[in-house]
Each structure stands twice: as structure tokens, then as C-alpha cells.
C-alpha positions as CSV (number, residue, x, y, z in Angstrom):
1,X,-1.6,75.8,-5.8
2,X,-2.6,73.8,-2.7
3,X,-4.2,74.9,0.4
4,X,-4.1,72.9,3.5
5,X,-7.4,71.7,4.9
6,X,-8.3,74.0,7.8
7,X,-7.4,77.3,6.3
8,X,-10.9,77.5,5.2
9,X,-12.1,76.9,1.6
10,X,-14.6,79.6,2.6
11,X,-11.7,82.2,2.3
12,X,-11.0,81.0,-1.2
13,X,-14.6,81.4,-1.8
14,X,-14.3,85.1,-0.5
15,X,-11.9,85.9,-3.1
16,X,-13.7,84.0,-5.8
17,X,-17.1,85.5,-4.9
18,X,-15.9,89.2,-5.0
19,X,-18.1,90.8,-7.5
20,X,-15.6,93.1,-9.2
21,X,-12.7,91.5,-10.9
22,X,-9.3,92.1,-10.2
23,X,-2.2,91.1,-11.2
24,X,1.2,91.8,-9.4
25,X,3.2,95.2,-10.5
26,X,6.5,94.6,-8.9
27,X,5.8,93.6,-5.3
28,X,8.5,95.1,-3.2
29,X,11.2,93.0,-1.7
30,X,13.1,94.1,1.6
31,X,13.5,97.7,1.3
32,X,11.3,100.8,0.6
33,X,7.5,100.1,0.5
34,X,5.6,100.7,-2.8
35,X,4.3,104.1,-3.8
36,X,1.6,104.9,-1.3
37,X,-2.0,104.6,-2.5
38,X,-4.9,106.6,-1.0
39,X,-5.6,105.9,2.7
40,X,-8.0,103.1,3.2
41,X,-11.5,103.8,4.5
42,X,-12.6,103.3,8.1
43,X,-16.0,101.9,9.2
44,X,-16.2,105.1,11.4
45,X,-16.4,107.1,8.2
46,X,-19.6,105.1,7.2
47,X,-18.5,104.9,3.7
48,X,-18.8,101.9,1.3
49,X,-18.4,100.6,-2.2
50,X,-21.5,99.3,-4.1
51,X,-21.8,96.4,-6.4
52,X,-24.8,96.0,-8.7
53,X,-25.5,92.5,-10.2
54,X,-27.3,92.2,-13.7
55,X,-27.9,88.4,-13.8
56,X,-28.8,88.0,-17.5
57,X,-26.7,86.9,-20.4
58,X,-27.5,86.0,-24.1
59,X,-25.8,82.6,-23.7
60,X,-23.7,80.8,-21.1
61,X,-20.1,80.5,-21.9
62,X,-18.5,77.1,-21.7
63,X,-16.5,77.9,-18.7
64,X,-18.8,80.0,-16.8
65,X,-20.5,78.9,-13.4
66,X,-21.4,82.6,-12.2
67,X,-24.9,83.3,-11.2
68,X,-26.1,84.1,-14.6
69,X,-29.4,83.3,-16.4
70,X,-30.3,83.0,-20.1
71,X,-34.0,84.1,-20.6
72,X,-35.9,84.9,-23.8
73,X,-36.7,88.3,-22.5
74,X,-36.0,89.8,-19.2
75,X,-38.7,92.3,-17.7
76,X,-36.1,95.0,-17.5
77,X,-38.6,97.6,-15.9
78,X,-39.3,95.2,-13.2
79,X,-35.6,94.4,-12.5
80,X,-34.7,98.0,-12.6
81,X,-37.4,98.8,-10.1
82,X,-36.0,96.1,-7.7
83,X,-32.4,97.1,-8.1
84,X,-33.4,100.6,-7.2
85,X,-35.6,99.5,-4.2
86,X,-32.9,97.1,-2.9
87,X,-30.2,99.7,-3.2
88,X,-32.3,102.2,-1.2
89,X,-33.1,99.6,1.5
90,X,-29.6,98.4,2.0
91,X,-28.2,101.9,2.0
92,X,-30.8,102.8,4.7
93,X,-29.8,99.7,6.8
94,X,-26.2,100.4,6.5
95,X,-26.5,104.1,7.0
96,X,-23.3,104.8,5.0
97,X,-23.1,108.5,4.3
98,X,-20.9,108.1,1.2
99,X,-20.5,105.7,-1.6
100,X,-16.9,105.6,-2.9
101,X,-17.5,103.6,-6.1
102,X,-20.1,101.7,-8.0
103,X,-19.5,98.5,-10.1
104,X,-22.1,97.1,-12.5
105,X,-21.3,93.4,-13.0
106,X,-22.9,90.2,-14.1
107,X,-23.9,88.4,-16.1
108,X,-23.7,90.9,-19.0
109,X,-24.7,94.3,-17.6
110,X,-24.1,96.0,-21.0
111,X,-27.3,94.2,-21.9
112,X,-29.1,96.5,-19.6
113,X,-30.3,99.8,-20.9
114,X,-28.6,103.0,-19.8
115,X,-31.8,104.0,-18.4
116,X,-31.5,101.2,-15.7
117,X,-27.9,102.3,-15.0
118,X,-29.2,105.8,-14.7
119,X,-31.9,105.0,-12.3
120,X,-29.7,103.0,-10.0
121,X,-27.1,105.7,-9.8
122,X,-29.9,108.4,-9.2
123,X,-31.2,106.2,-6.2
124,X,-27.8,105.9,-4.8
125,X,-27.2,109.6,-5.0
126,X,-30.5,110.2,-3.4
127,X,-29.9,107.9,-0.4
128,X,-26.0,108.7,0.2
129,X,-23.4,111.0,-1.1
130,X,-22.1,109.9,-4.5
131,X,-19.1,112.2,-5.2
132,X,-19.0,113.7,-8.7
133,X,-15.6,111.9,-9.5
134,X,-16.4,108.5,-7.9
135,X,-15.4,105.6,-10.1
136,X,-18.5,104.0,-11.7
137,X,-17.5,100.9,-13.9
138,X,-19.7,98.8,-16.1
139,X,-18.7,95.4,-17.5
140,X,-19.3,95.0,-21.0
141,X,-19.2,92.1,-23.6
142,X,-17.9,92.9,-27.2
143,X,-21.2,91.2,-28.4
144,X,-23.3,93.8,-26.8
145,X,-21.0,96.8,-27.5
146,X,-21.2,99.7,-29.8
147,X,-20.2,103.4,-29.8
148,X,-23.7,104.6,-29.5
149,X,-24.4,102.2,-26.5
150,X,-21.3,103.1,-24.8
151,X,-22.1,106.7,-25.3
152,X,-25.5,106.0,-23.5
153,X,-23.8,104.5,-20.6
154,X,-21.4,107.5,-20.4
155,X,-24.4,109.9,-20.3
156,X,-26.1,107.7,-17.6
157,X,-23.0,108.2,-15.2
158,X,-20.5,105.4,-16.1
159,X,-17.0,106.6,-16.2
160,X,-15.2,103.4,-16.6
161,X,-15.6,100.2,-18.7
162,X,-14.3,96.7,-18.2
163,X,-14.4,94.7,-21.6
164,X,-14.6,91.0,-21.3
165,X,-12.2,90.2,-24.2
166,X,-11.1,86.9,-22.8
167,X,-9.0,86.0,-26.0
168,X,-7.9,87.5,-29.2
169,X,-8.0,84.2,-31.0
170,X,-11.1,83.1,-32.8
171,X,-10.6,79.4,-32.2
172,X,-10.1,79.9,-28.5
173,X,-13.2,82.3,-28.3
174,X,-15.3,79.5,-30.0
175,X,-13.9,77.0,-27.4
176,X,-14.8,79.3,-24.5
177,X,-18.3,79.7,-26.0
178,X,-18.0,83.5,-26.4
179,X,-20.4,85.3,-28.8
180,X,-17.8,87.7,-30.2
181,X,-14.8,87.4,-32.6
182,X,-11.4,88.7,-32.0
183,X,-12.1,91.5,-34.6
184,X,-15.3,92.5,-32.6
185,X,-13.3,92.5,-29.4
186,X,-10.7,95.0,-30.9
187,X,-13.6,97.2,-32.2
188,X,-15.2,97.2,-28.7
189,X,-12.0,98.2,-27.0
190,X,-11.3,100.9,-29.6
191,X,-14.7,102.3,-29.1
192,X,-14.5,102.2,-25.3
193,X,-11.1,104.0,-25.4
194,X,-12.5,106.7,-27.5
195,X,-15.2,107.4,-25.1
196,X,-13.4,106.5,-21.9
197,X,-9.7,107.4,-22.4
198,X,-7.5,106.1,-19.7
199,X,-10.5,104.3,-18.0
200,X,-11.0,101.3,-20.2
201,X,-9.8,97.9,-18.8
202,X,-9.7,94.5,-20.7
203,X,-10.0,91.1,-19.2
204,X,-8.0,88.1,-20.7
205,X,-7.7,84.4,-19.8
206,X,-4.7,82.3,-19.8
207,X,-4.1,78.5,-19.2
208,X,-6.8,77.5,-21.7
209,X,-7.1,73.8,-22.8
210,X,-4.4,73.2,-25.5
211,X,-3.0,76.8,-25.2
212,X,0.8,77.0,-25.8
213,X,3.3,79.2,-24.3
214,X,4.0,80.8,-27.6
215,X,0.4,81.3,-28.4
216,X,-0.1,83.1,-25.0
217,X,2.9,85.3,-25.6
218,X,1.6,86.4,-29.0
219,X,-1.8,87.3,-27.5
220,X,0.0,89.2,-24.8
221,X,1.8,91.3,-27.3
222,X,-1.4,91.8,-29.3
223,X,-3.2,93.0,-26.2
224,X,-0.5,95.5,-25.3
225,X,-1.1,97.0,-28.7
226,X,-4.8,97.2,-28.0
227,X,-5.3,97.9,-24.2
228,X,-5.6,101.2,-22.5
229,X,-4.1,101.4,-19.0
230,X,-5.7,98.5,-17.1
231,X,-5.4,94.7,-17.7
232,X,-7.0,91.9,-15.7
233,X,-5.5,88.5,-16.4
234,X,-7.1,85.5,-14.9
235,X,-6.0,81.8,-15.0
236,X,-8.8,79.8,-16.4
237,X,-10.4,77.8,-13.6
238,X,-12.3,74.5,-14.9
239,X,-15.3,74.7,-12.7
240,X,-17.3,71.6,-11.9
241,X,-20.5,71.5,-13.9
242,X,-19.4,73.6,-16.8
243,X,-19.2,72.3,-20.4
244,X,-15.5,73.1,-20.7
245,X,-14.6,71.2,-17.6
246,X,-16.5,68.1,-18.9
247,X,-14.6,68.3,-22.2
248,X,-11.3,68.2,-20.3
249,X,-12.4,65.5,-17.9
250,X,-13.5,63.3,-20.9
251,X,-10.2,63.8,-22.6
252,X,-11.5,65.8,-25.4
253,X,-9.2,68.7,-24.5
254,X,-5.9,68.7,-22.8
255,X,-5.5,70.5,-19.5
256,X,-2.3,72.6,-19.2
257,X,0.4,71.5,-16.7
258,X,1.1,73.4,-13.6
259,X,4.6,74.2,-14.8
260,X,3.1,75.7,-18.0
261,X,0.7,77.9,-16.1
262,X,3.3,79.1,-13.7
263,X,5.4,80.0,-16.7
264,X,2.6,81.8,-18.5
265,X,1.8,83.8,-15.3
266,X,5.4,84.7,-14.8
267,X,5.9,85.7,-18.4
268,X,2.9,87.9,-18.1
269,X,4.1,89.8,-15.1
270,X,7.5,90.5,-16.6
271,X,6.1,91.6,-19.9
272,X,3.4,93.9,-18.5
273,X,5.8,95.4,-15.9
274,X,8.5,96.0,-18.7
275,X,5.7,97.9,-20.6
276,X,5.1,100.3,-17.7
277,X,2.3,98.5,-15.8
278,X,2.2,98.1,-12.1
279,X,1.2,94.7,-10.9
280,X,-0.9,96.0,-8.1
281,X,-3.0,92.8,-7.3
282,X,-2.6,89.2,-8.0
283,X,-4.7,89.4,-11.3
284,X,-4.6,93.2,-12.0
285,X,-2.1,95.4,-13.8
286,X,-2.3,99.2,-14.2
287,X,-0.2,102.1,-15.5
288,X,-0.4,105.8,-15.2
289,X,-2.3,105.4,-11.9
290,X,-5.3,103.7,-13.5
291,X,-5.9,101.3,-10.5
292,X,-9.4,100.1,-10.0
293,X,-10.8,102.1,-6.9
294,X,-13.7,99.6,-6.5
295,X,-11.5,96.6,-6.6
296,X,-9.2,98.0,-4.1
297,X,-12.1,98.3,-1.6
298,X,-12.3,94.5,-1.6
299,X,-8.6,94.0,-1.2
300,X,-8.4,96.5,1.6
301,X,-11.4,94.9,3.4
302,X,-13.6,98.2,3.2
303,X,-17.2,97.9,3.5
304,X,-19.1,97.1,0.5
305,X,-22.9,96.5,-0.4
306,X,-24.1,94.0,-2.8
307,X,-27.3,94.7,-4.7
308,X,-29.1,92.2,-7.1
309,X,-29.5,88.4,-7.4
310,X,-26.7,86.6,-5.8
311,X,-24.6,89.7,-4.8
312,X,-22.3,89.6,-1.9
313,X,-21.7,92.3,0.7
314,X,-19.7,93.1,3.8
315,X,-21.1,95.9,5.9
316,X,-22.5,97.0,9.3
317,X,-26.3,97.3,9.9
318,X,-26.3,100.6,11.6
319,X,-29.7,101.1,11.0
320,X,-30.7,98.1,13.1
321,X,-28.3,99.2,15.9
322,X,-25.6,96.7,14.6
323,X,-21.9,97.4,15.4
324,X,-20.4,94.2,13.9
325,X,-19.7,93.5,10.1
326,X,-21.9,91.0,8.5
327,X,-21.4,88.9,5.4
328,X,-24.6,89.0,3.3
329,X,-25.7,87.1,0.1
330,X,-28.7,88.1,-1.8
331,X,-31.1,85.5,-3.2
332,X,-29.7,83.8,-6.3
333,X,-32.6,83.3,-8.7
334,X,-33.9,86.6,-10.1
335,X,-37.6,85.8,-10.1
336,X,-37.4,84.8,-6.4
337,X,-35.2,87.7,-5.6
338,X,-37.6,90.2,-7.2
339,X,-40.5,88.7,-5.2
340,X,-38.5,89.2,-1.9
341,X,-37.5,92.8,-2.8
342,X,-41.1,93.7,-3.8
343,X,-42.4,92.2,-0.3
344,X,-39.8,93.3,2.1
345,X,-37.4,95.8,0.4
346,X,-34.5,93.5,-0.2
347,X,-33.7,89.9,-1.1
348,X,-31.1,89.0,1.5
349,X,-30.9,85.1,1.6
350,X,-28.0,84.8,4.0
351,X,-26.4,87.1,6.8
352,X,-23.8,86.0,9.2
353,X,-22.1,88.2,11.8
354,X,-18.3,87.9,11.2
355,X,-16.2,87.1,14.3
356,X,-13.1,89.2,15.0
357,X,-11.0,86.2,13.8
358,X,-13.1,85.9,10.6
359,X,-12.6,89.5,9.8
360,X,-8.8,89.3,10.3
361,X,-8.8,86.2,8.1
362,X,-10.3,87.9,5.3
363,X,-8.1,91.0,5.7
364,X,-5.1,88.9,5.5
365,X,-6.3,86.7,2.6
366,X,-7.5,89.7,0.5
367,X,-4.8,92.3,1.6
368,X,-1.9,90.1,0.7
369,X,-3.2,90.0,-2.8
370,X,-2.0,93.6,-3.4
371,X,1.4,94.8,-3.8
372,X,0.7,97.5,-1.1
373,X,-0.1,94.5,1.4
374,X,-1.7,95.4,4.7
375,X,-0.8,98.6,6.5
376,X,-0.3,98.6,10.2
377,X,-3.1,101.2,10.7
378,X,-5.5,99.0,8.6
379,X,-4.7,96.0,10.7
380,X,-5.1,97.9,14.0
381,X,-8.6,99.1,12.9
382,X,-9.6,95.4,13.0
383,X,-7.3,94.3,15.9
384,X,-6.6,97.1,18.3
385,X,-5.1,94.6,20.9
386,X,-2.8,92.7,18.6
387,X,-0.6,94.5,16.1
388,X,0.8,92.9,12.9
389,X,4.2,92.6,14.6
390,X,2.5,90.8,17.6
391,X,1.0,88.2,15.3
392,X,3.7,87.8,12.6
393,X,6.8,89.3,14.0
394,X,7.6,86.5,16.4
395,X,9.3,83.3,15.3
396,X,7.0,81.1,13.5
397,X,5.7,80.5,9.9
398,X,5.7,84.3,8.9
399,X,9.3,84.6,10.1
400,X,10.3,81.6,8.1
401,X,8.6,83.1,4.9
402,X,10.5,86.3,5.5
403,X,13.8,84.5,5.6
404,X,12.8,82.7,2.3
405,X,12.4,86.1,0.6
406,X,8.6,85.6,0.2
407,X,7.3,88.0,2.8
408,X,8.1,91.5,4.3
409,X,7.1,92.9,7.5
410,X,8.4,96.4,8.0
411,X,7.3,99.9,8.9
412,X,4.9,99.9,5.9
413,X,3.1,96.8,7.1
414,X,2.9,93.1,5.8
415,X,3.1,92.3,2.2
416,X,4.6,89.6,-0.2
417,X,7.6,90.2,-2.2
418,X,7.6,89.8,-6.0
419,X,8.4,86.1,-5.6
420,X,5.9,85.6,-2.8
421,X,3.0,87.2,-4.7
422,X,3.3,84.6,-7.4
423,X,2.8,81.8,-5.0
424,X,0.5,83.5,-2.5
425,X,-2.0,80.5,-2.3
426,X,0.8,78.3,-0.8
427,X,1.8,80.9,1.7
428,X,-1.6,81.6,3.2
429,X,-2.2,78.2,4.9
430,X,0.7,78.8,7.1
431,X,-0.1,82.5,7.8
432,X,-3.7,81.8,8.7
433,X,-2.5,78.9,10.9
434,X,-0.2,81.3,12.7
435,X,-3.0,83.9,13.0
436,X,-5.3,81.4,14.5
437,X,-2.7,80.1,16.9
438,X,-1.8,83.6,18.1
439,X,-5.3,84.8,18.7
440,X,-6.1,81.5,20.4
441,X,-9.4,81.2,18.3
442,X,-11.6,78.4,19.4
443,X,-14.2,78.9,16.6
444,X,-12.6,76.8,13.8
445,X,-9.0,75.7,14.7
446,X,-7.4,73.5,12.2
447,X,-7.0,69.8,13.3
448,X,-3.4,69.8,12.3
449,X,-0.9,72.5,11.0
450,X,-0.4,73.0,7.4
451,X,3.2,71.7,7.7
452,X,1.8,68.6,9.5
453,X,-0.7,68.1,6.8
454,X,1.8,68.3,4.0
455,X,4.1,65.9,5.8
456,X,1.3,63.4,6.2
457,X,0.6,63.6,2.5
458,X,-3.1,64.4,3.0
459,X,-5.2,65.6,0.2
460,X,-5.3,69.4,0.0
461,X,-8.1,71.4,-1.5
462,X,-7.0,73.5,-4.5
463,X,-7.4,77.2,-4.4
464,X,-7.0,79.5,-7.4
465,X,-8.1,82.7,-8.9
466,X,-11.7,83.0,-10.3
467,X,-11.6,83.4,-14.0
468,X,-13.1,86.7,-15.6
469,X,-16.4,87.7,-17.0
């Protein structure tokens, strides 16, 4: 899917950099809005989600370009102490009174000991209110999974697992550089479901080199026989610098066509929805209400705090008298990050105050990924002067998309239809252009409109989902 130059690649990066991983249940067409979800949080409530990054893996997968490190032996006690200290520091700086969810991602956080997880959760509960029923998710690889280990994480406070299955085909797993087999993946999911019934998610990749439509359909059916009530499906992204991307570039492996990728995605949506799943976000499906609370915090543009090497965050530094949301990134390299945490309490490498326009761009880009879209009240929280109708209700790009049946603006807010959600990346350039034009933003206006760029045949930057763990 193409994005016009000028709707920032940085917004694609925002979605790709989100720590938790997030497909679409039936997005509503014109007519009633979807079943309402819990009310979004407001900054005035001083609540936030918390992401904790464990940076280590036993090996690097062939497709992975995440901030992960393979070391002979990590000093877990030192890492644990730094995670605890940074969490305490950032919670103090943000002055949030409540943590709505915690997500341990990586890397391979199931390589950490339950003691590390327990220590971080204890620190969080000591610095802010962590409700007894708050969602606490841990990502796990089948190669570092066992019933006893899962039981240890449950005792430490984890109440939801996300299993990085990625494929149920041994040949594909070898191509991806995964350590586990399909049989081990099944065993891990079954063990997780036994301890976390209704709260076990699996990640699957589609669009792999040489993967056929029929092979993917068979895997999807197998996954339905294995999964619990949440599935995340990610189209494989061939990232520059990875071993798998090099194999495709050199012709050793064939890349799937765009038509095949679109067909795989649409087949997935239809099969999962027919099986009772709600397609609640571009890459996420849930049934029986098992939506990921943590990931919804990202899509709703709630505040979130990122702890650990390379973690991202979006929050207000109330402890320093701040009143504007900042985008923060922690130092990438673990050893350097630990030195900074030990010397100053946190390892923040980058902090940028987000302008009102940038906050609205993020809200639009992320909110439209969900079937609920962007509620009027949530938009007004970021834009008291200009409502959704003021920006997108007048003649222009959004009106044209509504007439094409890809977008809905009604009393429930702004959201994609079922057809629109499948091609969201192609809709966003026009919507962001309209937002920038209406707000009259001078910070980073596009040189030309997306329509003009397409007409001129200029190269457009590709934007796609990040792949899973």
C-alpha cells in the first residue's frame, strides 16, 4: 500500500514502533456504530499504560529488525534493578495515579525469570495504583515455554500471554529462523490456555516468501482449532538489513504479489469473523470480549510509558511542570541504557514535545486502525476548537471517501467501513492532508497534495504493518 510523500513516514513509524502488537472484526458501514467499548482515558485522569522491554533473545530470527540482542549470558539482576528504577523514575515524572495495563514485550521476555516480572510489578504498584484486575501481558516464545514456567509468571502477576507462534508449518518456521517446531508451538499454546483460559493470544505471520494461498488457508484453519479467543495476524514485512530480505532481494526466495497478499488478508478476515471473532483492529481479532486492553490504549492515543532499552512512550511530564504530551524513546543498547539508568534514574535518549497537529495526526492514524474509530469526545479532548465534523464533514477528501463507502462520519465518530479498513494505508494520506489543510499547520505541510503526487507519478513511500514477535 502506498503513502504519499508528506504524510509523514514518522506516522508509519509510530504504528510500527508501538510496543504491544495488535485485525479488523466487521467494521461498520453506514448505520449503527459498533458495540461500545469502555470509555477512553483522559489525560486529566492521570492514568497510563506501561510497556516493559526485555531486549534479549537466544537468536535473531531471519525477519527481525526489532531492538533485540543475543548475548551469551545477560546479567538479569542488573537488568531487573534498572527496569525497576526506570519504572519508578518515569512514574514519578509522569505523576500518573493509575496504571491501566502492563505489557512485557521484547525481545523474548519469557527468557526473563518470574522474579524479574514480579519485581517490576511490585515497583509499579508501589509508585501508582495498579488495579487487581489490570491486564498484565507477557510475550512468550514456544522455545522458552513450559507449564511450570507459565505457572511462575502467573504467580508473579501475569494474567495474559501472547504466544509468538508465527507459523504452524515446520518449513516456514525454519525459513523464519524460529527456534521452535510446529508441535512445540501447539504444546505451548495448550499449556498457556490451561493456565490462562480466555486470555491467551497467538501471533501468526502471512505473506511469507513462497507461501501459497492454499497453504495459508490451511494454516488458518489449523490455528482456529488451536487458538483461544485472540489472534494477531501480521503481514510479513521484509525489513532492510534482515537475512530474509536479503534472500528475497537476491532471488533465492520469491516475494508474494500484492494481489496475493490482499487475498490472504481478506480471506483471513472473512474466516475469522465467520468463526465468531470481532475484527477490532487492523491486525487483531477477538471473540467473547477478549480484546487487548493494552493495545487499545495505543489505538485510542491514551498515555503510555515505555520502560527498558529502546522503549517508546507518550506522556506528560507533570512532575516537571509539563502540560504537553511528549514522545520519548529510551536508549537502545542495553549496556549503555543501564549505565544511564544507574546514573540518572532513566535512560531516555530522545524526548520531543508533540505539537497539537502532531497529536491529532497520531490520533487519526492510530484511531482509524480500530473498528470503533475515533469518538467525537476523544477528538475533542485533543481539539476543543475544531470538531471531527469541522475537519472531515466539509466537502473534501473525507467526504469523497464517505461517498465511496470507505469511511463513516456519524454520531458515533469517524471510522472506516469494512472495505475501508482493508485499505487504510491508502486512505490516510488524503485524510492527513485534509487535517493539515484545515488546521492551517505551518510546521510540516506537504509540498503537494496526495492526489497531485499520484497524478505526477512520483515515488511513494510504502507503509505496511510491522510483523509480529
